[in-house]
N, C-alpha and C positions, 0 to 999 in steps of 0.2 A: 488895554488887552494884552494878555501874555504872548510872548513871541515863540514861535516853534521853528525848529531848525532841521534841515536835511542836508545830505551831501550834494545831490543833484535834484534841482527843481526844473521840472519840464512844464512850460507854459503852453497849454493847449493838448487836449486829449484826443485829437483825431488820429488817423492812422499813422501819421509820421511820428507824432509824440509817443504813440503806443508802441511802435516799432523800435524806437530808440530805447525806451524803457525796458522792453522785453530782452534786447541784446545786452544792455548793461547788466541786467541781472543774470542772464544766461552765462555770460562772461565771469560771473562771480565777484562783482564789484564789492569792494570792502566799505560799504556805507549804505545810507538810506536814500531811496529814490521815491520821488513823489511826482505824481501828475496833478496839475490843477486845471480843472475843466469847469467852465462856467455853466454848461447845460448837459448834464449826463444823458438826457433824452436825444440829443443830437438833432433836434428839430430843424435847425437851420444850418447845421455843420456841412462842410463841403463834401466830406467822405461819403455819407449815405446817398448823396445826390449825384455821384458819379456815375458815368456810363460803364465803368469797371474794365476798360480795355486793357489788355496786356499784349505788347508787341515788341519787335525788334527792329522795325522798319522806320528808323529815324535817319537823319542825314549827317549828324555830327558823331565823331567817333566815341565821345564819352557817352552820349545817350544811347548808342548801339550797344556798347559794353555793358551799360546799366541794364538794358533790356535782356541781354543774354543772361546775365547774373540772376535777374529777377525771374526769368522763365524757369530756371531750375529750382528756385525756391518755391514758387507757387505750385509746381509739380507735387512737391512733397508737403506743402504747407498745412494740409488738415492733419497729416500724420504727426508733423513736428509740433503742433499746437495742441496736441491731445492732452487733456487733464482728466485724471481719474478714469481712464479708459474711453473717455468721450472725445472724438475727434472734433477739429473745428470745421466750419462749414463755408469755406472760401469756394468751394465746388468749382474749380477752374475748368472751364469748358473751351477746348481747343477747336473752335469752329473755323479758325483761319481769319486773316485779314487780307482784303483785296482792294488795293489802290488802282483806280482807273485812270487812264491817261488818254488825253486827246493829242493831236499833232503838236500842239504848243508846249505842253509839258512832258511829252514822252522822252526827249533827249535827257531832261534832269532825272526823271525816274529811272532811266536805264543806267545812268551814271551812278546814282546812289545805290541802286541794287548791286552794282559791282563792288562798292565800298562795303555794303552789308555782308556780302558774301565772303569778302577778303577777311573779314573779322570773325567769321564763323557763324554767321546767321544763316538759317536755312530758309532762303528766299529764291523764288523763281520768277522769271520774266516770261509772261504769257502773251500769246497772240489772241485775237478776238475768238477764235474757235475754241481754244483752250479755256478761255474765261468762261464760255458757255458751258463747258464741262464742269466747271466749279459750281456755277449756279445757273442751270438751263433756263429759268424764266427771264434772265436778264437781257434787256435789249442792248446790243452792243453796237448800234448804229453810231458812227462818229468815234468809236473807241479804237485807238491804234494799238494799245497794249496794256498790260496791267502788271503790278508786282503783287505776287502771291506769297504769303507767309503762312504756310500750313500748321506751324507750331504755335501760332498766336491765338488769342481768343479773349475771353472776358471771365472776370470772378465776380462773386457777390460782394460788393463793397462793405456792407454792413457785417457780413460774415467774416471778412479780413479783419476789420477793426475789432469786433468782439473776439476773434481767435487771439489776437495779439494781447488784448486786455485781460482776458481770462487766464492766458498762460502766465503773463507778467504777475498778475495777483497771486497765482500759485507759487511764485518764486520770491514773493515778499514785497511787491509794489504797494505803496500807499496811494490811493486815489481819492482825491478830495474834490467835492463840488465848491469850487471857489472862483470867483471872478477876479482875475488880475487886472488892477487899473494903473499899476506903475512898476517899472523896473527900477530897483533901487541900485544907484551907482555911487560909490564914493571915490571921486577922482579916477583913478585908472583900474579899478576893480569893482566886480559886482558884489553887492552885499546881500541881495534876495530880492524880494517882491513884496508889493503891498496889495491887499485884496480890497474889494468893494467894501467889506465890512470893517475896514480900518485895521486889519491884522497885518503885522509885519512877519514874513516867513523868510527866514535866513537860509543861505545856502552858499556853498564855496563854488557852485557851478550852476548857472542858469541857461537853460536850453530853451530858445524861442522857437516854437513850432506852432504859432497861433493862426496859420493859414492866412486867410484874407485880412485878418485883423492884426497881422504882424507889423505892417508899417506904422499903424497908429500907436501900438504899444512901444515900438522902438523910439518913437518921439519923446516918450516919458523918461527915457534915459539920455535924452539930448543927442540921439544919433538918427541917422537918416538910412532907411532902407527903401529901395525903389519896388515896393510891393503894394499893390492896391487891388480892391475887390472888383472884379469884372464879372457881370451877370451872364450866365450861360443857360439856355433853356433846352429841355429834352421833352420828348412826347412818346407816348405808347398808343399804337392803334392795333385794331383787329382787322386783318385783311379779310377779304371775301374769299379768296383762294387758300386752300390749305396745301402746304408745299411739302413734298417728300424730302425728308432729311433736315438737316439744320440750315439756317441762313447765316452765311459768314458775315463778319463786319465788312461792309462795303463802303468805300469812301470815293466820291466823284471828284472830278477835277476842280470843282468849285466848294469843296469842304462839306458837302451834304454827306451825311453818314446814316447808314441803317443796319440793323442785325436782327436776328431772332431773339425773342425773349420767352420767358417761361409762360406756359399756358397757351401757346399758339399766337402770341402777340408779337409785334414788331416794334423795336425801340429806334427813334430816329431823332436827329437834330441837325442844326446847321449854325456856324458862326455868322454874326453879323456885327456891325459897327455898334458899339455901346458906349454910353458914358459911364466911367467907373463910379461905383456907388453900392451901398448895402441894400439891394433891391431883391425881393423874392417873388415878385408877381409875374406870372408866366403869360404870354401873349398868345391867345387863341387864333387870332387873325393872322399872325405870322405863320402858323401851320398851314391854315387853308389858303392863303395867298402866295406863299413863297415856297414852302416845303412840299405840300401835296402835289402841285404840278410837276415838280422835278421827280418826286416818287414815281408817279404815273408814267413819266417818260422812260425811267429806267425798268420799271416793272409794270407792264400795261394793266395787269389785274389789279394794281393798287388804285386804279380809278374809282373802285369801289372798296371803301373802308369805313370803319367807324373809330372815331378818336375816342379813346378811353380815358386818358388823363394827360396832364402835362405838369411840369414843375420847373423851377428857376433855382439853380445853385450858383456858387461864387467860385470863379477861378481865382486863385491867389496869384494874380498876374505880375510877373517881374517886368516892369516897364523898361528895364535897362536892355534885355535881350531874350525875354521870354523863356528863361532856363533857371533851374533851381539855384538858390544861393545857400551854400553850406559852409561849415567850418568855424573857426574861432573869429570873432569879430576883432579886428585889428586895433590894438591900443587899449582894450578893456579886459583885464585878466578875468577869467571865469565866465565870459559871455560866448556862447555858441549860437549858431543860427542854423535852422534847416526849413526854408520857406521858399515861396516864390516859384513854385514848380509848374505854374502856368497850364494847370489841367493834367499833369502827368504824375502827380504826387502819389496817387494810390498804387499805380504800376511800378514806381520806383522806390516804394518804402522799404522792401526787404533789403535792397542794396544800401540805401541811405541809412537805414536804421543799424545795420551791422557795422558799416563804416564809420558812422558818427560815434557809436559806442567805442569802437577801437580808438578813435581820435581822442575821445575824453579820457579813456583809461591809460592809454600808452603814449599819447602825443603824436601818433602817426595813423595813416590809413594803412591797413595790411591786406585785406581781402581783395580791394578794388581801389585804385587811385582816383579819388574824387577831387583832386586839386584843380582840374579844369573848371570846375563849378565853384571854386572858393569864392566867398564873399569878397575878398580882397580885390577880385578883378574889377569891381566897380570903381575902385580908387585908382587903378592902373589903367584905366580906359580900354580894357580888353573885353570883347564880347564873344560869346560862343555863337556860332552861326548855325542855326537850326531851321530848316525849312519844313520839317515834318510836324507842324503844329496843327492840330485839328480842333 
């Protein structure tokens, strides 16, 4: 089979790969860029199964700075991704983020609120009565306080993905339906990739953005990435009560979250211990036995609701420290990675996409220094401490 060649090969056409491709082409790369995606329908991809949250209320400086950077980009995303007069449809809704605290975790919440504000995030520390003003139906019994981010909210994940892809194609992106089964390495440099059909696609630069599949693909080049698939479920239900105004994203002290959704629905979910693996079955019993009782505690009218649907997606979990791995892979010329975002890839894509493009084109980050997330940290024994994982 004949070989094909490109200057930059992006393995994985989810939101991260699409964002990097867009920014490379926007910056006027002198060369050909290709995305290789095994399933253009994105049936089991992580991006469309995301809850779409966009926030600045993290606990590590690098994630707060990324959140601030991405907030500004999402505010103008639909306009920036316009093609032939048609805007994109990320449809960023700034409904706000409200983290609830009990006596145990309130000191940490208060401390991190101060860090976020010192870096420029618009975050307020609220008491129980002020929390009631944000969302009056909320039961605040046992709530000591909360962190309120009024600029935060959520986007349409599929709209973000298609916005990037459509704009990148208009700038010259090649998008191929190909499943990469091997990263081709010749000693200390990348040669390209091999597809499931046996084709070799050569390139001077390979960018691994395969999400939950990144760890498995890395092994084909004889390298190790601490990235594994971790199932996460979400549910949509119709409440019996109709609320005036929007429901913000509300996160309780035990990582239960819920927010309003289009059509009067409510989106909810909660993390639980899972064995890593590529599983997409959602658990109806978990909703009724674990989530529903907690929902009814927080909003009494949620005692009456109708479950509409549920689904399961994959976190590309970084088992090292649950934060993204970006940058050049050490010791292999031409290999870059952007993976392991542990549930925050969608909201961090604007920053990572732009900064990774800068790194590939110039050898340095320019817009925002992402070096704290550099993949080299796993070899240096350095971890990014982040407690704001939902």
